[in-house]
DODRENDREN-698286 format. One line per 3 residues: number of its first residue (from 1); for each residue x, y, z of N, C-alpha, C. Coordinates in steps of 0.2 Angstrom, whole numbers, plus 5000, padded with zeros to 4 digits. Layout:
BEGIN
NUM) X Y Z X Y Z X Y Z ~ ...
***
This chain:
BEGIN
1) 5520 5237 5361 5524 5234 5369 5523 5226 5366 ~ 5523 5221 5372 5525 5215 5370 5517 5211 5370 ~ 5517 5206 5366 5512 5204 5364 5508 5202 5370
4) 5511 5198 5376 5509 5198 5383 5512 5203 5390 ~ 5507 5205 5392 5511 5208 5397 5505 5212 5404 ~ 5508 5213 5408 5503 5213 5415 5503 5222 5415
7) 5498 5224 5416 5497 5231 5418 5495 5231 5425 ~ 5498 5233 5430 5498 5234 5439 5496 5239 5440 ~ 5494 5239 5445 5490 5246 5449 5487 5249 5446
10) 5481 5244 5443 5475 5250 5438 5469 5249 5443 ~ 5467 5256 5442 5461 5258 5447 5453 5256 5443 ~ 5448 5250 5445 5444 5252 5440 5437 5250 5445
13) 5432 5253 5444 5425 5253 5447 5423 5247 5449 ~ 5420 5245 5454 5416 5239 5459 5412 5241 5460 ~ 5409 5245 5462 5401 5245 5464 5399 5253 5467
16) 5394 5254 5470 5394 5261 5472 5391 5259 5480 ~ 5394 5266 5483 5393 5268 5490 5386 5269 5492 ~ 5384 5266 5495 5376 5266 5496 5372 5269 5505
19) 5372 5272 5506 5369 5275 5512 5363 5277 5514 ~ 5359 5273 5517 5351 5274 5517 5348 5274 5512 ~ 5349 5271 5506 5347 5269 5501 5349 5272 5494
22) 5354 5278 5495 5357 5284 5493 5364 5283 5490 ~ 5364 5282 5483 5372 5281 5481 5376 5290 5483 ~ 5380 5287 5487 5384 5293 5489 5389 5292 5486
25) 5393 5288 5481 5400 5288 5478 5401 5280 5473 ~ 5408 5280 5471 5408 5274 5468 5414 5273 5471 ~ 5414 5266 5471 5418 5262 5476 5423 5259 5468
28) 5430 5260 5470 5435 5257 5465 5441 5253 5468 ~ 5444 5248 5466 5447 5243 5468 5454 5243 5465 ~ 5460 5242 5466 5466 5241 5463 5470 5235 5460
31) 5468 5233 5453 5470 5228 5450 5475 5228 5446 ~ 5476 5221 5446 5480 5221 5439 5479 5215 5433 ~ 5479 5218 5428 5476 5215 5422 5483 5213 5418
34) 5483 5206 5415 5485 5204 5409 5485 5205 5403 ~ 5485 5209 5398 5484 5209 5392 5488 5202 5387 ~ 5484 5201 5384 5488 5193 5379 5484 5196 5372
37) 5488 5195 5366 5486 5195 5358 5480 5202 5359 ~ 5481 5207 5362 5475 5213 5361 5471 5212 5365 ~ 5469 5207 5368 5464 5206 5373 5465 5204 5382
40) 5459 5207 5387 5460 5205 5392 5460 5198 5394 ~ 5465 5195 5397 5465 5190 5398 5465 5187 5404 ~ 5466 5192 5410 5464 5192 5418 5462 5196 5420
43) 5461 5197 5426 5459 5204 5431 5461 5200 5436 ~ 5464 5203 5440 5466 5199 5447 5467 5205 5453 ~ 5466 5205 5458 5466 5210 5465 5476 5212 5464
46) 5475 5217 5467 5483 5220 5466 5487 5215 5471 ~ 5483 5211 5476 5486 5208 5480 5490 5202 5478 ~ 5488 5198 5472 5490 5193 5467 5499 5194 5466
49) 5501 5193 5468 5509 5191 5465 5510 5189 5457 ~ 5515 5196 5455 5515 5192 5447 5521 5190 5445 ~ 5522 5184 5443 5530 5181 5441 5535 5188 5440
52) 5541 5189 5443 5546 5193 5443 5546 5194 5435 ~ 5548 5188 5432 5550 5188 5424 5546 5189 5420 ~ 5540 5192 5422 5533 5194 5420 5536 5202 5416
55) 5533 5203 5410 5533 5209 5408 5526 5215 5410 ~ 5530 5220 5414 5525 5224 5418 5526 5231 5416 ~ 5518 5235 5415 5519 5242 5416 5513 5245 5421
58) 5517 5248 5423 5513 5251 5429 5509 5256 5429 ~ 5503 5256 5428 5495 5260 5428 5497 5267 5432 ~ 5499 5266 5437 5501 5270 5445 5493 5275 5446
61) 5490 5270 5447 5482 5272 5451 5479 5275 5445 ~ 5480 5275 5440 5473 5279 5434 5469 5274 5432 ~ 5462 5277 5433 5458 5274 5433 5456 5272 5425
64) 5454 5265 5424 5453 5264 5417 5446 5264 5412 ~ 5445 5266 5410 5440 5265 5406 5437 5262 5399 ~ 5431 5261 5396 5433 5260 5390 5434 5265 5383
67) 5438 5265 5380 5440 5269 5375 5433 5272 5373 ~ 5434 5278 5369 5430 5279 5367 5428 5279 5360 ~ 5421 5281 5358 5419 5281 5351 5414 5287 5347
70) 5419 5290 5342 5417 5298 5338 5413 5293 5334 ~ 5404 5295 5335 5399 5292 5329 5397 5297 5324 ~ 5401 5304 5325 5399 5306 5319 5404 5310 5317
73) 5408 5313 5314 5412 5318 5312 5414 5318 5304 ~ 5417 5322 5302 5418 5325 5295 5425 5326 5292 ~ 5430 5318 5293 5438 5322 5292 5438 5325 5287
76) 5432 5325 5280 5438 5328 5275 5435 5333 5275 ~ 5431 5339 5279 5428 5344 5280 5431 5349 5286 ~ 5437 5348 5289 5440 5351 5295 5446 5356 5289
79) 5446 5361 5294 5449 5367 5292 5457 5366 5296 ~ 5458 5361 5301 5465 5362 5306 5469 5360 5302 ~ 5475 5364 5304 5481 5364 5300 5479 5370 5296
82) 5474 5372 5293 5474 5378 5287 5474 5385 5291 ~ 5473 5391 5288 5473 5396 5292 5468 5399 5295 ~ 5464 5400 5301 5460 5404 5305 5455 5407 5301
85) 5448 5406 5300 5444 5408 5297 5439 5408 5301 ~ 5432 5415 5302 5426 5412 5306 5422 5410 5300 ~ 5416 5408 5301 5409 5408 5299 5407 5413 5294
88) 5406 5414 5287 5401 5416 5284 5395 5417 5286 ~ 5388 5422 5287 5383 5420 5288 5379 5419 5283 ~ 5374 5413 5284 5371 5413 5276 5362 5414 5277
91) 5360 5411 5274 5352 5412 5275 5349 5407 5275 ~ 5352 5403 5269 5351 5394 5271 5355 5390 5267 ~ 5354 5384 5268 5361 5378 5269 5363 5377 5263
94) 5358 5381 5257 5360 5380 5250 5364 5384 5250 ~ 5365 5391 5254 5372 5396 5253 5377 5394 5256 ~ 5377 5389 5261 5382 5387 5266 5386 5381 5260
97) 5381 5376 5257 5385 5373 5252 5388 5375 5247 ~ 5384 5382 5246 5389 5384 5239 5397 5385 5240 ~ 5395 5390 5249 5401 5393 5251 5409 5387 5252
100) 5404 5382 5255 5411 5375 5256 5413 5373 5249 ~ 5407 5372 5245 5409 5369 5238 5415 5375 5234 ~ 5414 5379 5235 5420 5386 5232 5426 5386 5237
103) 5426 5384 5245 5431 5384 5250 5436 5379 5249 ~ 5434 5373 5249 5436 5367 5252 5441 5364 5244 ~ 5441 5366 5238 5447 5366 5233 5450 5369 5233
106) 5449 5376 5238 5454 5383 5237 5459 5382 5242 ~ 5459 5378 5246 5465 5378 5251 5472 5376 5248 ~ 5476 5379 5252 5484 5377 5254 5483 5371 5255
109) 5479 5368 5261 5483 5363 5263 5477 5354 5260 ~ 5479 5350 5261 5477 5344 5257 5471 5342 5263 ~ 5466 5340 5260 5462 5335 5264 5465 5330 5269
112) 5468 5326 5266 5474 5321 5269 5475 5323 5276 ~ 5481 5328 5276 5483 5332 5280 5480 5335 5285 ~ 5474 5338 5284 5469 5340 5288 5464 5333 5292
115) 5465 5330 5289 5461 5324 5293 5464 5320 5296 ~ 5472 5320 5295 5476 5317 5300 5478 5320 5307 ~ 5477 5329 5307 5476 5332 5311 5471 5331 5316
118) 5466 5328 5313 5459 5330 5317 5460 5322 5321 ~ 5462 5316 5317 5462 5309 5320 5469 5308 5327 ~ 5472 5313 5326 5477 5313 5332 5473 5317 5336
121) 5469 5321 5337 5466 5325 5343 5461 5320 5346 ~ 5459 5316 5340 5453 5310 5342 5457 5307 5347 ~ 5463 5302 5345 5467 5298 5349 5470 5300 5355
124) 5472 5305 5354 5474 5309 5360 5471 5308 5367 ~ 5464 5311 5364 5457 5312 5368 5454 5306 5369 ~ 5458 5298 5369 5453 5293 5369 5449 5288 5365
127) 5448 5293 5360 5444 5290 5354 5448 5284 5350 ~ 5445 5278 5350 5449 5272 5345 5445 5270 5340 ~ 5439 5272 5340 5434 5271 5333 5430 5277 5331
130) 5431 5278 5325 5426 5285 5321 5422 5281 5316 ~ 5418 5285 5315 5412 5286 5309 5413 5292 5308 ~ 5416 5292 5301 5416 5298 5297 5410 5299 5292
133) 5407 5303 5289 5405 5305 5283 5411 5309 5280 ~ 5410 5307 5273 5414 5310 5268 5409 5310 5261 ~ 5410 5317 5260 5407 5321 5255 5408 5318 5248
136) 5400 5318 5245 5402 5313 5237 5399 5318 5235 ~ 5400 5321 5229 5397 5323 5224 5401 5325 5217 ~ 5395 5326 5211 5400 5326 5205 5406 5330 5203
139) 5405 5337 5207 5411 5340 5204 5417 5336 5210 ~ 5418 5334 5215 5423 5333 5218 5423 5324 5218 ~ 5420 5321 5214 5420 5313 5213 5422 5310 5219
142) 5426 5307 5218 5429 5302 5225 5435 5304 5228 ~ 5437 5309 5227 5442 5314 5227 5443 5314 5238 ~ 5438 5315 5239 5437 5316 5247 5437 5309 5251
145) 5434 5304 5248 5435 5299 5249 5442 5296 5248 ~ 5445 5297 5245 5453 5293 5245 5458 5296 5249 ~ 5456 5303 5248 5460 5306 5253 5460 5303 5261
148) 5453 5305 5264 5450 5301 5268 5454 5295 5269 ~ 5452 5290 5265 5455 5283 5267 5465 5282 5267 ~ 5466 5288 5264 5473 5287 5265 5475 5290 5272
151) 5472 5296 5275 5473 5298 5282 5472 5290 5286 ~ 5466 5289 5284 5466 5282 5290 5470 5276 5289 ~ 5471 5275 5283 5476 5271 5283 5484 5274 5287
154) 5486 5278 5289 5491 5281 5291 5491 5279 5299 ~ 5483 5280 5302 5481 5277 5309 5479 5270 5308 ~ 5480 5265 5305 5479 5258 5304 5484 5255 5312
157) 5481 5250 5316 5485 5252 5324 5483 5257 5327 ~ 5479 5260 5327 5478 5266 5332 5472 5267 5334 ~ 5465 5265 5327 5459 5265 5329 5457 5262 5323
160) 5449 5260 5324 5447 5259 5317 5442 5262 5316 ~ 5437 5260 5310 5434 5265 5306 5429 5265 5303 ~ 5423 5267 5302 5417 5266 5297 5418 5269 5291
163) 5415 5272 5285 5413 5278 5281 5408 5279 5280 ~ 5406 5285 5279 5400 5285 5276 5399 5290 5269 ~ 5396 5286 5265 5397 5290 5257 5392 5295 5259
166) 5393 5301 5258 5389 5306 5262 5387 5311 5254 ~ 5382 5312 5251 5378 5316 5246 5377 5323 5253 ~ 5383 5325 5254 5381 5330 5257 5376 5338 5252
169) 5377 5338 5244 5372 5343 5241 5367 5340 5240 ~ 5363 5334 5244 5358 5329 5240 5357 5325 5237 ~ 5357 5319 5239 5357 5312 5234 5354 5314 5227
172) 5348 5316 5228 5343 5318 5222 5345 5325 5220 ~ 5345 5329 5224 5348 5335 5222 5355 5337 5217 ~ 5360 5333 5218 5366 5334 5215 5368 5327 5210
175) 5362 5323 5210 5363 5316 5207 5369 5314 5208 ~ 5370 5313 5213 5377 5309 5215 5376 5301 5215 ~ 5369 5299 5214 5369 5291 5216 5373 5287 5214
178) 5376 5287 5206 5380 5283 5206 5387 5284 5208 ~ 5389 5290 5211 5395 5291 5213 5395 5289 5221 ~ 5389 5289 5225 5387 5284 5231 5391 5278 5229
181) 5387 5274 5224 5387 5268 5223 5395 5264 5221 ~ 5399 5268 5217 5406 5266 5218 5409 5269 5224 ~ 5407 5272 5228 5411 5274 5235 5410 5266 5239
184) 5403 5264 5238 5403 5258 5243 5406 5253 5240 ~ 5408 5253 5233 5411 5248 5229 5419 5249 5232 ~ 5420 5255 5235 5427 5257 5234 5431 5258 5243
187) 5425 5254 5247 5425 5256 5254 5422 5259 5258 ~ 5418 5262 5256 5412 5265 5262 5407 5259 5264 ~ 5408 5260 5267 5401 5255 5273 5392 5257 5272
190) 5393 5263 5273 5386 5267 5273 5383 5270 5269 ~ 5378 5270 5268 5374 5277 5263 5374 5283 5267 ~ 5375 5288 5264 5373 5296 5268 5367 5297 5264
193) 5363 5301 5269 5358 5307 5264 5358 5314 5268 ~ 5352 5316 5267 5352 5323 5271 5346 5327 5268 ~ 5342 5326 5273 5335 5332 5273 5333 5330 5266
196) 5329 5323 5266 5326 5323 5262 5319 5326 5258 ~ 5318 5331 5263 5313 5333 5262 5316 5341 5260 ~ 5318 5343 5263 5321 5350 5262 5327 5352 5257
199) 5331 5347 5257 5337 5347 5253 5336 5344 5245 ~ 5331 5338 5247 5330 5334 5239 5324 5335 5238 ~ 5320 5337 5243 5313 5339 5240 5308 5335 5238
202) 5309 5328 5240 5305 5323 5239 5308 5318 5243 ~ 5304 5318 5250 5305 5311 5254 5306 5306 5251 ~ 5301 5303 5247 5298 5296 5246 5304 5296 5240
205) 5305 5298 5237 5311 5295 5230 5318 5296 5233 ~ 5319 5300 5238 5325 5302 5242 5326 5296 5247 ~ 5323 5294 5251 5323 5288 5256 5323 5280 5250
208) 5319 5280 5246 5319 5274 5243 5326 5274 5240 ~ 5329 5277 5236 5337 5278 5234 5342 5277 5240 ~ 5341 5278 5244 5344 5276 5251 5345 5269 5252
211) 5339 5267 5252 5338 5260 5253 5339 5254 5249 ~ 5338 5256 5243 5339 5253 5238 5347 5254 5237 ~ 5353 5257 5238 5359 5258 5237 5361 5253 5244
214) 5359 5255 5248 5360 5250 5256 5359 5242 5252 ~ 5354 5241 5250 5353 5233 5250 5358 5232 5244 ~ 5358 5236 5239 5361 5233 5234 5369 5233 5238
217) 5372 5237 5241 5379 5238 5242 5380 5232 5247 ~ 5376 5229 5252 5375 5225 5259 5378 5232 5262 ~ 5375 5238 5263 5377 5243 5266 5373 5245 5273
220) 5376 5250 5275 5371 5254 5280 5368 5259 5279 ~ 5366 5263 5282 5361 5271 5281 5363 5276 5288 ~ 5366 5280 5286 5367 5286 5290 5364 5292 5287
223) 5358 5294 5289 5355 5300 5285 5355 5307 5291 ~ 5358 5312 5288 5360 5318 5293 5350 5322 5290 ~ 5345 5323 5296 5339 5325 5297 5340 5331 5302
226) 5341 5336 5299 5338 5342 5301 5330 5344 5301 ~ 5328 5343 5296 5320 5342 5297 5315 5341 5302 ~ 5315 5349 5304 5310 5350 5311 5302 5347 5312
229) 5301 5348 5319 5294 5344 5319 5290 5339 5314 ~ 5287 5339 5312 5283 5335 5308 5285 5332 5302 ~ 5288 5337 5300 5290 5335 5292 5296 5330 5293
232) 5302 5331 5300 5305 5327 5302 5302 5320 5304 ~ 5297 5321 5308 5296 5314 5311 5291 5310 5305 ~ 5288 5313 5300 5285 5310 5295 5293 5306 5290
235) 5296 5309 5291 5303 5307 5288 5306 5299 5291 ~ 5306 5302 5301 5307 5298 5303 5304 5290 5302 ~ 5298 5290 5302 5293 5285 5302 5292 5280 5295
238) 5292 5286 5289 5293 5280 5284 5299 5277 5282 ~ 5308 5281 5287 5313 5278 5283 5313 5271 5289 ~ 5308 5271 5296 5306 5265 5299 5304 5261 5295
241) 5299 5262 5290 5295 5257 5288 5298 5255 5283 ~ 5302 5258 5279 5305 5254 5273 5312 5250 5277 ~ 5314 5253 5283 5322 5248 5285 5316 5243 5288
244) 5311 5240 5290 5310 5233 5291 5307 5231 5284 ~ 5304 5231 5281 5303 5229 5274 5309 5228 5269 ~ 5315 5231 5271 5320 5229 5268 5325 5227 5271
247) 5323 5224 5277 5328 5219 5282 5334 5222 5283 ~ 5335 5230 5284 5340 5234 5287 5341 5234 5293 ~ 5336 5231 5300 5336 5232 5306 5345 5231 5308
250) 5345 5235 5312 5351 5235 5316 5357 5239 5313 ~ 5355 5242 5305 5361 5245 5299 5361 5253 5299 ~ 5355 5256 5302 5352 5262 5298 5353 5266 5305
253) 5354 5272 5304 5356 5278 5311 5352 5282 5307 ~ 5349 5288 5311 5349 5295 5308 5353 5300 5315 ~ 5357 5304 5309 5361 5309 5315 5355 5316 5314
256) 5356 5317 5322 5353 5325 5323 5344 5324 5323 ~ 5343 5321 5319 5333 5320 5321 5330 5325 5327 ~ 5331 5332 5324 5329 5338 5328 5322 5336 5330
259) 5319 5334 5325 5311 5333 5325 5310 5329 5333 ~ 5314 5326 5334 5311 5322 5339 5312 5325 5347 ~ 5315 5332 5346 5317 5336 5351 5311 5341 5352
262) 5307 5340 5345 5300 5345 5344 5294 5342 5346 ~ 5295 5337 5347 5286 5333 5350 5287 5333 5357 ~ 5281 5331 5357 5278 5330 5366 5282 5323 5370
265) 5282 5323 5374 5286 5316 5378 5282 5311 5377 ~ 5275 5312 5377 5272 5304 5374 5273 5304 5367 ~ 5273 5308 5362 5274 5305 5357 5283 5304 5355
268) 5287 5306 5358 5292 5303 5359 5294 5298 5361 ~ 5290 5294 5368 5288 5288 5370 5288 5283 5363 ~ 5281 5284 5359 5280 5280 5354 5284 5281 5349
271) 5289 5287 5345 5293 5286 5341 5299 5282 5345 ~ 5301 5281 5350 5306 5279 5353 5304 5271 5352 ~ 5298 5270 5353 5297 5262 5352 5295 5259 5345
274) 5293 5264 5341 5296 5262 5332 5301 5262 5330 ~ 5307 5267 5333 5312 5266 5331 5316 5260 5334 ~ 5315 5259 5342 5318 5251 5342 5316 5245 5341
277) 5309 5245 5338 5307 5242 5334 5310 5239 5325 ~ 5310 5243 5323 5315 5245 5319 5323 5244 5317 ~ 5325 5244 5324 5333 5244 5328 5337 5251 5321
280) 5333 5256 5323 5336 5262 5320 5339 5267 5326 ~ 5345 5268 5324 5350 5272 5332 5350 5279 5329 ~ 5351 5283 5335 5351 5291 5334 5357 5294 5338
283) 5359 5296 5333 5367 5299 5334 5364 5309 5335 ~ 5367 5311 5341 5368 5318 5344 5374 5321 5343 ~ 5374 5328 5340 5379 5331 5344 5379 5336 5348
286) 5373 5335 5354 5372 5339 5357 5372 5346 5356 ~ 5367 5349 5350 5369 5356 5352 5367 5361 5356 ~ 5370 5367 5354 5368 5371 5361 5362 5377 5356
289) 5358 5378 5359 5352 5383 5358 5346 5381 5351 ~ 5348 5374 5352 5343 5369 5346 5341 5363 5352 ~ 5333 5363 5351 5332 5356 5353 5337 5349 5350
292) 5336 5345 5354 5337 5339 5352 5334 5333 5354 ~ 5334 5327 5349 5330 5322 5352 5333 5320 5361 ~ 5327 5318 5365 5325 5317 5371 5331 5310 5373
295) 5339 5310 5373 5342 5304 5375 5338 5300 5379 ~ 5338 5302 5385 5337 5297 5390 5330 5295 5389 ~ 5325 5297 5388 5319 5294 5387 5320 5289 5380
298) 5324 5290 5375 5326 5285 5368 5328 5279 5371 ~ 5334 5281 5376 5336 5275 5378 5332 5271 5383 ~ 5327 5272 5387 5324 5270 5392 5319 5266 5386
301) 5317 5269 5378 5313 5264 5376 5317 5260 5371 ~ 5323 5257 5372 5327 5253 5368 5330 5255 5363 ~ 5331 5261 5363 5335 5265 5357 5341 5266 5359
304) 5346 5264 5353 5351 5263 5353 5355 5272 5352 ~ 5356 5275 5357 5359 5280 5354 5367 5282 5355 ~ 5370 5287 5352 5378 5288 5354 5378 5297 5352
307) 5384 5298 5353 5385 5305 5353 5391 5307 5350 ~ 5391 5311 5346 5396 5312 5342 5398 5322 5342 ~ 5405 5323 5340 5405 5330 5340 5403 5332 5333
310) 5402 5329 5326 5401 5333 5320 5406 5338 5319 ~ 5403 5345 5318 5408 5348 5314 5414 5352 5320 ~ 5418 5351 5317 5427 5354 5321 5431 5358 5318
313) 5429 5365 5317 5433 5369 5314 5433 5370 5306 ~ 5425 5369 5304 5426 5372 5297 5423 5377 5293 ~ 5419 5375 5287 5416 5382 5286 5408 5382 5288
316) 5406 5377 5292 5400 5376 5296 5400 5380 5302 ~ 5405 5378 5305 5406 5381 5314 5414 5382 5314 ~ 5415 5387 5317 5422 5388 5320 5424 5385 5326
319) 5420 5381 5330 5421 5380 5336 5421 5371 5335 ~ 5423 5367 5341 5424 5362 5342 5431 5358 5341 ~ 5433 5354 5347 5440 5351 5348 5443 5345 5349
322) 5436 5342 5345 5437 5335 5344 5437 5331 5350 ~ 5434 5332 5357 5433 5330 5362 5426 5328 5364 ~ 5427 5320 5364 5419 5319 5362 5418 5317 5371
325) 5421 5317 5375 5419 5315 5383 5418 5323 5384 ~ 5421 5329 5382 5419 5334 5382 5411 5335 5380 ~ 5411 5333 5376 5402 5335 5371 5398 5328 5375
328) 5400 5322 5380 5394 5320 5382 5395 5322 5391 ~ 5400 5327 5393 5399 5331 5398 5393 5336 5398 ~ 5392 5339 5391 5389 5344 5390 5382 5341 5388
331) 5380 5335 5387 5375 5329 5387 5371 5331 5394 ~ 5377 5328 5398 5373 5327 5406 5372 5335 5408 ~ 5376 5340 5407 5373 5345 5410 5366 5349 5406
334) 5365 5348 5401 5362 5349 5396 5354 5346 5401 ~ 5355 5338 5401 5350 5335 5404 5347 5336 5410 ~ 5355 5338 5415 5354 5340 5421 5354 5332 5425
337) 5360 5328 5423 5360 5322 5425 5366 5322 5430 ~ 5365 5326 5437 5369 5329 5440 5371 5323 5446 ~ 5368 5317 5447 5370 5311 5452 5375 5308 5450
340) 5377 5304 5454 5382 5298 5451 5381 5293 5447 ~ 5375 5290 5448 5375 5286 5443 5370 5290 5436 ~ 5368 5295 5435 5366 5299 5429 5373 5298 5425
343) 5377 5303 5429 5382 5305 5427 5388 5298 5423 ~ 5389 5295 5429 5393 5288 5426 5389 5284 5421 ~ 5383 5284 5420 5379 5281 5412 5380 5285 5408
346) 5382 5290 5407 5382 5295 5402 5388 5295 5396 ~ 5392 5288 5399 5396 5287 5396 5396 5281 5391 ~ 5389 5278 5393 5389 5273 5387 5386 5276 5381
349) 5386 5283 5379 5386 5286 5372 5391 5288 5370 ~ 5396 5286 5372 5404 5288 5370 5406 5282 5369 ~ 5405 5275 5371 5408 5269 5372 5403 5263 5368
352) 5399 5265 5363 5397 5259 5360 5393 5256 5367 ~ 5389 5259 5373 5386 5255 5377 5387 5254 5382 ~ 5395 5253 5382 5398 5249 5387 5398 5256 5393
355) 5396 5252 5401 5400 5256 5406 5402 5252 5411 ~ 5407 5253 5417 5411 5249 5419 5405 5245 5426 ~ 5400 5250 5426 5396 5248 5432 5388 5246 5427
358) 5382 5242 5428 5377 5243 5426 5373 5247 5430 ~ 5367 5247 5428 5361 5250 5433 5361 5248 5438 ~ 5362 5242 5439 5361 5239 5448 5369 5239 5452
361) 5373 5243 5449 5380 5245 5453 5383 5239 5452 ~ 5385 5234 5447 5388 5228 5446 5392 5228 5441 ~ 5399 5227 5443 5404 5227 5437 5402 5224 5432
364) 5403 5226 5427 5402 5221 5421 5406 5224 5416 ~ 5411 5228 5415 5416 5230 5411 5425 5230 5417 ~ 5429 5228 5416 5432 5224 5411 5429 5218 5413
367) 5429 5212 5406 5428 5205 5405 5434 5204 5404 ~ 5435 5196 5407 5439 5193 5402 5437 5192 5395 ~ 5442 5192 5389 5440 5192 5384 5439 5198 5380
370) 5437 5204 5383 5435 5210 5381 5442 5212 5377 ~ 5441 5218 5373 5446 5218 5367 5451 5224 5372 ~ 5455 5226 5372 5460 5230 5377 5460 5236 5374
373) 5456 5240 5374 5455 5245 5370 5451 5252 5375 ~ 5459 5253 5380 5456 5256 5385 5460 5266 5385 ~ 5453 5269 5388 5458 5274 5390 5459 5277 5398
376) 5466 5279 5400 5468 5278 5406 5467 5287 5409 ~ 5464 5288 5413 5460 5296 5417 5463 5296 5423 ~ 5464 5303 5423 5465 5305 5429 5458 5308 5432
379) 5456 5302 5435 5449 5304 5438 5447 5298 5444 ~ 5443 5299 5449 5440 5294 5455 5436 5288 5450 ~ 5431 5292 5447 5428 5288 5445 5423 5291 5437
382) 5419 5286 5435 5416 5287 5428 5413 5295 5429 ~ 5409 5296 5435 5404 5302 5433 5408 5307 5436 ~ 5416 5308 5438 5421 5314 5439 5422 5314 5430
385) 5424 5310 5429 5429 5308 5423 5423 5313 5418 ~ 5416 5312 5417 5410 5315 5413 5410 5322 5417 ~ 5407 5324 5421 5407 5332 5426 5413 5333 5424
388) 5418 5332 5426 5424 5337 5426 5428 5336 5420 ~ 5426 5332 5414 5431 5331 5407 5438 5329 5409 ~ 5439 5324 5413 5444 5322 5416 5451 5321 5411
391) 5457 5322 5410 5464 5322 5408 5464 5314 5405 ~ 5463 5314 5399 5465 5308 5397 5473 5308 5396 ~ 5477 5303 5401 5484 5302 5401 5487 5297 5394
394) 5483 5291 5392 5485 5287 5389 5479 5285 5385 ~ 5481 5282 5377 5475 5279 5376 5478 5272 5373 ~ 5476 5266 5374 5476 5260 5372 5472 5256 5367
397) 5474 5253 5361 5469 5251 5357 5471 5244 5356 ~ 5468 5239 5357 5467 5232 5356 5476 5231 5360 ~ 5477 5233 5365 5484 5231 5370 5488 5234 5367
400) 5489 5239 5362 5495 5244 5362 5494 5251 5362 ~ 5499 5254 5365 5500 5261 5368 5500 5266 5363 ~ 5493 5270 5361 5494 5273 5354 5494 5281 5356
403) 5494 5283 5363 5496 5289 5364 5496 5290 5371 ~ 5501 5296 5372 5502 5296 5378 5509 5292 5382 ~ 5511 5292 5390 5513 5285 5392 5513 5288 5400
406) 5514 5281 5402 5514 5283 5410 5520 5287 5415
***
């Protein structure tokens, strides 16, 4: 589209309807937005006259929401585009790793092509930023990284991205340190890791190596931590300490962090304070049949929390469709967030913390100067979009329509 144009008849949330102190619904208003150089330059009432010669795009009353962030995916692992296969049962993570190591190189399809299929699903569902883990281990070298980078290059102008150099088979166990270091030199921005206790077999050495690589490469960290109960909690505490000692606050995330769901609420509050002080984020895929971090509690303690899809039809799981809005709806459902405000604010976990209305019901998005990355939805409000997994009609990235049409 043109670098400057109007979005007309756009529906924006403006506040809550309150009766006898109870929120009964969400108010919306019809507005026009002026988009200029990829940003929102003006937001005006629909009663405002727009010059006849101005370029206009009628939004037709669709609800505008901030576009979505997929904070945890594996573009190199998906089997999308390849033949159907279910998952082979195993008795340990090490068996699963061996199956994956044999399966991925034997496929008739290319990593790049499969990754592009998943990226298409993301863009169609409203995602304009992805964080992808990419397997790094000696047998594969940097092949996965290069293929994913090629796929992401094809989506330049449609979404932004981060890459985690992920030693899936264990940073220590697979002796992947030099490969991770080289991946950071070649464009990865975060150091990955997996279960320092049960996979690497040495919590201290594993964490120290992650932090060393991150500091050396001016990178962040995103650790897969499945270890349960107090083994997982010990790992969390030690990483928080190392994060502060290394000055990495705000650059570290822990994916899964199942141990946070295995402890008492009072212990979780203490851990929330510790994580918030260290600037460590928690990323959850909202698994079914497994306790996971208490998202609402952690948010209240000041921890940044995000939701991601994780596995999407791969050697680990036959499920998943790349719809992070659906995953947010699952979070609300499991958490029993059924009232208007709780549902609406579930959105923050898939938008990088952005919601149209703040806790007081004041409109805080969109604002003049915000990036024009927007998803246009068939819904009356954010709460409905979360609860009903409403249809996304158009995805816009920095002012350009990248999926769908009006």
